[in-house]
C-alpha positions as CSV (number, residue, x, y, z in Angstrom):
1,D,0.1,0.0,-0.1
2,R,2.4,2.5,0.7
3,I,4.5,1.9,-2.6
4,A,1.3,2.2,-4.3
5,G,0.8,5.6,-2.4
6,T,4.0,6.9,-3.5
7,W,3.8,5.9,-6.8
8,A,0.6,8.0,-6.9
9,G,2.3,11.1,-5.5
10,E,1.4,10.6,-1.7
11,C,4.1,11.5,0.7
12,P,5.4,8.4,2.7
13,Q,5.7,10.6,6.1
14,V,2.1,11.4,6.5
15,R,0.5,10.5,10.0
16,L,-3.1,11.2,10.5
17,S,-4.9,12.4,14.0
18,E,-6.5,10.4,16.4
19,E,-10.0,11.6,14.9
20,D,-9.0,11.2,11.3
21,E,-8.0,7.4,12.2
22,E,-10.9,6.5,14.1
23,R,-12.8,7.6,11.1
24,L,-10.8,5.3,9.1
25,E,-11.3,2.4,11.7
26,G,-15.1,2.9,10.9
27,F,-14.7,1.7,7.7
28,I,-13.2,-1.7,8.3
29,P,-16.7,-3.5,9.0
30,I,-17.9,-2.1,5.8
31,H,-14.8,-3.3,4.0
32,D,-14.9,-6.8,5.5
33,S,-18.6,-7.0,5.2
34,I,-17.9,-6.6,1.0
35,K,-15.2,-8.9,1.2
36,H,-17.0,-11.9,2.7
37,E,-20.1,-11.0,0.8
38,I,-17.7,-11.0,-2.9
39,G,-15.9,-13.9,-1.7
40,K,-19.1,-15.9,-0.9
41,E,-21.1,-15.1,-4.5
42,L,-17.8,-16.2,-6.3
43,E,-17.8,-19.3,-4.2
44,R,-21.3,-20.1,-5.0
45,Q,-20.3,-19.9,-8.8
46,G,-17.4,-22.3,-8.3
47,F,-14.5,-20.7,-7.0
48,K,-12.5,-21.4,-4.0
49,C,-11.5,-18.1,-2.4
50,N,-8.9,-17.4,0.4
51,E,-9.3,-14.2,1.9
52,E,-6.0,-12.0,3.3
53,Y,-4.1,-13.8,0.5
54,P,-0.3,-13.4,1.3
55,V,1.5,-11.6,-1.2
56,E,5.6,-11.5,-0.5
57,Y,8.8,-10.5,-2.7
58,V,12.0,-10.5,-1.1
59,M,14.5,-7.9,-2.6
60,P,17.5,-8.9,-4.8
61,D,19.5,-8.0,-2.1
62,G,18.1,-10.6,0.6
63,N,17.7,-8.0,3.1
64,R,14.2,-6.4,2.2
65,R,11.1,-7.6,1.5
66,I,7.5,-6.3,0.4
67,V,4.9,-8.0,1.9
68,G,1.1,-7.1,1.6
69,K,-2.4,-9.3,1.9
70,A,-4.8,-9.3,-1.2
71,D,-8.3,-9.1,-0.1
72,L,-9.3,-11.8,-1.9
73,Y,-7.6,-14.4,-4.2
74,C,-10.0,-17.2,-6.0
75,V,-9.6,-20.0,-8.3
76,R,-11.8,-22.0,-10.5
77,D,-10.5,-24.8,-12.8
78,G,-6.8,-23.1,-13.0
79,F,-8.9,-19.5,-13.7
80,N,-6.9,-17.2,-10.9
81,V,-8.8,-13.7,-9.8
82,V,-7.1,-11.4,-7.3
83,V,-9.6,-9.1,-5.8
84,E,-9.1,-5.6,-3.7
85,V,-11.9,-4.2,-1.9
86,K,-12.6,-0.4,-1.4
87,S,-15.0,0.6,1.4
88,S,-15.4,4.1,-0.3
89,F,-17.6,5.1,-3.0
90,I,-16.6,4.8,-6.8
91,G,-16.3,8.8,-6.6
92,N,-13.9,8.5,-4.0
93,G,-11.4,6.1,-5.8
94,K,-7.9,6.9,-5.7
95,P,-4.9,6.3,-8.3
96,R,-3.2,4.3,-5.5
97,D,-6.1,1.9,-5.5
98,M,-5.4,0.8,-9.0
99,M,-1.6,0.8,-8.7
100,Q,-2.2,-1.3,-5.0
101,L,-3.7,-3.8,-7.2
102,Y,-1.4,-3.6,-10.2
103,L,1.3,-4.6,-7.6
104,Y,-0.3,-7.6,-5.7
105,H,-0.8,-9.1,-9.3
106,Y,2.8,-8.2,-10.3
107,L,4.0,-9.8,-6.9
108,L,1.6,-12.9,-7.3
109,T,2.9,-13.5,-10.7
110,R,6.9,-13.2,-9.2
111,Q,5.8,-15.9,-6.4
112,G,4.8,-18.2,-9.7
113,I,1.0,-17.8,-9.7
114,N,-0.7,-17.0,-12.9
115,V,-3.2,-14.4,-12.1
116,N,-5.9,-14.1,-15.1
117,T,-8.0,-11.3,-13.7
118,A,-7.4,-8.1,-11.3
119,L,-10.6,-7.3,-9.9
120,L,-10.8,-3.6,-7.9
121,V,-14.5,-3.3,-6.2
122,Y,-16.0,-0.1,-4.7
123,R,-19.4,0.8,-3.3
124,N,-22.0,1.9,-5.7
125,Y,-24.2,5.1,-5.2
126,V,-27.4,2.9,-6.0
127,D,-28.2,0.3,-3.2
128,T,-29.9,-2.6,-5.0
129,N,-30.3,-6.2,-4.5
130,N,-29.8,-7.0,-8.1
131,K,-27.1,-8.7,-9.6
132,V,-24.7,-7.7,-12.2
133,N,-23.0,-9.9,-15.1
134,V,-19.2,-9.3,-14.6
135,P,-17.0,-10.6,-17.3
136,L,-13.7,-11.7,-15.8
137,S,-12.1,-13.0,-19.2
138,E,-13.9,-13.6,-22.8
139,D,-15.2,-16.8,-21.6
140,V,-15.8,-16.3,-17.8
141,N,-18.4,-14.4,-16.5
142,V,-19.8,-14.2,-12.8
143,S,-23.1,-12.8,-11.5
144,L,-22.0,-10.2,-8.5
145,P,-24.4,-7.9,-6.5
146,G,-25.3,-4.9,-8.2
147,K,-24.4,-2.4,-5.2
148,Y,-21.0,-2.5,-6.2
149,V,-19.1,-1.2,-8.6
150,Y,-16.3,-3.6,-10.5
151,V,-13.3,-2.3,-12.3
152,K,-10.9,-5.2,-14.2
153,L,-7.6,-3.9,-14.7
154,R,-6.5,-4.0,-18.0
155,I,-3.1,-6.2,-17.7
156,D,-0.5,-6.7,-20.8
157,D,2.8,-6.0,-21.6
158,A,1.9,-2.5,-22.6
159,V,0.5,-1.9,-19.1
160,R,3.7,-3.4,-17.4
161,Q,5.8,-0.9,-19.4
162,V,4.1,2.3,-18.6
163,L,3.8,1.5,-15.1
164,R,7.4,0.2,-14.4
165,L,6.2,-2.2,-12.1
166,E,9.5,-4.2,-11.8
167,E,11.6,-1.0,-12.0
168,L,9.4,0.2,-9.1
169,V,9.5,-3.0,-6.8
170,R,13.6,-3.1,-7.3
171,E,13.6,0.8,-6.3
172,F,11.6,0.1,-3.4
173,A,13.3,3.0,-1.5
174,V,12.0,6.2,-2.3
175,G,14.6,9.4,-1.8
176,G,11.9,12.5,-2.4
177,Y,8.7,13.4,-1.3
178,V,5.3,14.7,-3.1
179,I,2.9,17.0,-1.2
180,G,-0.1,15.0,-1.2
181,R,-3.8,16.0,-0.1
182,D,-3.5,14.3,3.2
183,C,-0.3,16.7,3.6
184,E,-2.9,19.0,5.1
185,Y,-4.4,16.9,8.2
186,C,-1.0,15.3,8.8
187,V,0.4,15.4,12.3
188,N,3.7,14.3,12.1
189,E,6.0,17.0,13.1
190,A,9.3,15.4,11.7
191,C,7.7,15.2,8.1
192,P,10.1,17.1,6.2
193,L,7.3,18.7,3.8
194,I,5.5,19.9,6.8
195,R,8.6,21.3,8.3
196,T,8.9,23.3,4.7
197,Q,5.7,24.4,4.4
198,R,5.8,26.0,8.0
199,L,9.0,27.7,7.2
200,G,7.6,28.9,3.8
């Protein structure tokens, strides 16, 4: 998540206030509820799903690791899907959401897992009991709750080249800082950006 945030221009030094942290913690039950619901729906359609699937990559120097957990990793007849669930509404999506899922896909591939589809799930503004058809590939379709929005990420060599995923993973230690929209609420007095803003 930290790498995805840095790629999207967010400062890694940002710390939020207790009030903001509590507000974010309030989204955890919503997130988990969506994750369970999507997982159950996929399992009802023949997939075997694992929640909080470990994603890990050991850096070539052997001293550093990138560790994360994909919300859902589901398999059916050799067809693999990685799912990242967001408790936010689709209109509040951030570039880091997409990048986080791309990184999970890339790191799972490095673990020797052939991931066919990467799916990002947001809350929809319309609460409905209807189901929607979600094409995971040309010949694999699933029926999922219509109260969520599903974004299937394009994954091919052109995308990998543009995102420079391999280079990004190798250069995990990022030297610079970028002012992001969360900096306004940052309470980390040691953050170089906050000090610079106050001097200016």
